[in-house]
C-alpha positions as CSV (number, residue, x, y, z in Angstrom):
1,Q,77.4,96.2,87.7
2,V,80.9,95.3,88.9
3,R,82.6,97.8,91.2
4,L,86.4,97.7,91.5
5,V,88.7,99.4,94.0
6,E,92.5,99.4,93.7
7,S,95.0,99.9,96.5
8,G,98.7,99.5,97.1
9,G,100.2,102.1,94.8
10,G,102.9,104.4,95.9
11,L,106.5,105.6,95.5
12,V,109.3,103.1,95.4
13,Q,112.9,103.2,94.3
14,A,114.1,101.3,91.2
15,G,114.6,97.6,92.1
16,G,111.9,97.7,94.8
17,S,108.6,96.0,95.0
18,L,104.9,96.8,95.4
19,R,101.8,94.8,95.6
20,L,98.6,96.1,94.1
21,S,95.2,94.8,95.2
22,C,91.8,95.1,93.4
23,A,88.7,94.2,95.3
24,A,85.6,93.5,93.3
25,S,82.0,93.8,94.5
26,G,78.5,93.9,92.9
27,S,77.7,91.5,90.1
28,I,80.8,89.5,90.4
29,F,79.3,86.1,89.7
30,S,79.6,86.4,86.0
31,I,83.2,87.8,85.8
32,N,85.2,85.7,83.4
33,F,88.5,87.6,83.6
34,M,90.2,90.3,85.5
35,G,93.3,92.1,84.8
36,W,95.7,95.1,85.3
37,Y,96.3,97.8,82.8
38,R,98.5,100.9,83.1
39,Q,98.8,104.3,81.5
40,A,101.9,106.4,81.6
41,P,101.7,110.2,80.9
42,G,101.3,110.8,77.2
43,K,100.9,107.2,76.4
44,Q,98.0,104.9,75.7
45,R,96.6,102.5,78.3
46,E,98.3,99.1,77.9
47,L,97.7,95.6,79.2
48,V,99.9,94.5,82.0
49,A,98.5,91.1,83.1
50,I,95.2,89.2,83.0
51,I,93.9,86.1,84.8
52,T,90.8,84.2,83.6
53,S,88.2,82.5,85.7
54,N,89.9,79.2,85.0
55,S,93.3,80.7,86.0
56,N,94.8,81.2,82.6
57,I,97.3,84.0,82.8
58,S,99.0,86.3,80.3
59,Y,101.6,89.0,80.8
60,A,102.9,91.9,78.7
61,D,106.4,91.1,77.5
62,S,107.7,94.1,79.4
63,V,106.8,92.7,82.8
64,K,107.3,88.9,82.3
65,G,109.5,87.5,85.0
66,R,109.0,90.6,87.3
67,F,105.2,90.8,87.9
68,T,102.9,88.1,89.1
69,I,99.1,88.2,88.9
70,S,97.0,86.1,91.3
71,R,93.4,86.0,92.6
72,D,91.7,85.1,95.8
73,N,88.2,83.9,94.9
74,I,87.0,84.0,98.5
75,K,87.9,87.6,98.9
76,N,87.0,88.5,95.3
77,T,90.3,90.2,95.0
78,V,93.0,90.2,92.3
79,Y,96.6,91.0,93.1
80,L,99.6,92.2,91.1
81,Q,103.0,91.6,92.8
82,M,105.5,93.8,91.1
83,N,109.2,93.1,91.7
84,S,112.4,94.6,90.3
85,L,110.5,97.8,89.4
86,K,111.9,100.1,86.8
87,P,111.3,103.8,86.3
88,E,109.5,102.9,83.0
89,D,106.9,101.1,85.2
90,T,105.7,104.5,86.4
91,A,102.1,104.8,85.5
92,V,98.5,104.8,86.8
93,Y,97.5,101.2,87.2
94,Y,93.9,100.3,86.5
95,C,92.0,97.1,87.5
96,Y,89.6,95.8,84.8
97,A,87.0,93.1,85.0
98,R,84.9,91.7,82.2
99,R,81.7,89.7,82.6
100,S,80.5,86.8,80.5
101,D,78.1,89.3,78.7
102,F,81.2,91.2,77.6
103,I,80.4,94.2,79.9
104,G,83.6,95.6,81.4
105,S,84.3,97.7,84.4
106,W,87.3,99.8,85.4
107,G,88.6,100.8,88.8
108,P,89.6,104.5,89.4
109,G,93.3,103.7,89.2
110,T,96.2,103.8,91.6
111,Q,99.5,105.7,91.0
112,V,102.8,103.8,90.9
113,T,105.9,105.9,90.8
114,V,109.4,104.3,90.5
115,S,112.3,106.7,91.1
116,S,115.7,106.1,89.6
C-alpha cells in the first residue's frame, strides 16, 4: 500500500503562488506515476498534472504555463508549484499515485483558496 500526505495548501491572493508537496511512503517501489487532482465545491474531481516514472509530464489546459509538477526521487516527494493563481483555482488538491499493478492511492487532500 502507498501512503500519501499532502502539505502546502492555504489562502493566497489572486496572482500569488503556492507550492504543494506530496510525500509518499510504503510500497513506493512500483509507483509508475504520480499526480495532482483537484475538486472544487459542486464539481467533479479533475486532473491538474501528472508525472510518470520516466518523467513524462502532462498538464490540464487550464493550468499550463502557470503550474509546474516535479519530483524528488530521493525524498519520494512530488511537488506542484502554482504561480499566477486565480480564484477559479480554489479547490481541495489531492495527490494520487498509481502502481504498476494499477492500484491507486489518494492522499487526504489540502485546501487551496485564492481570493480575488
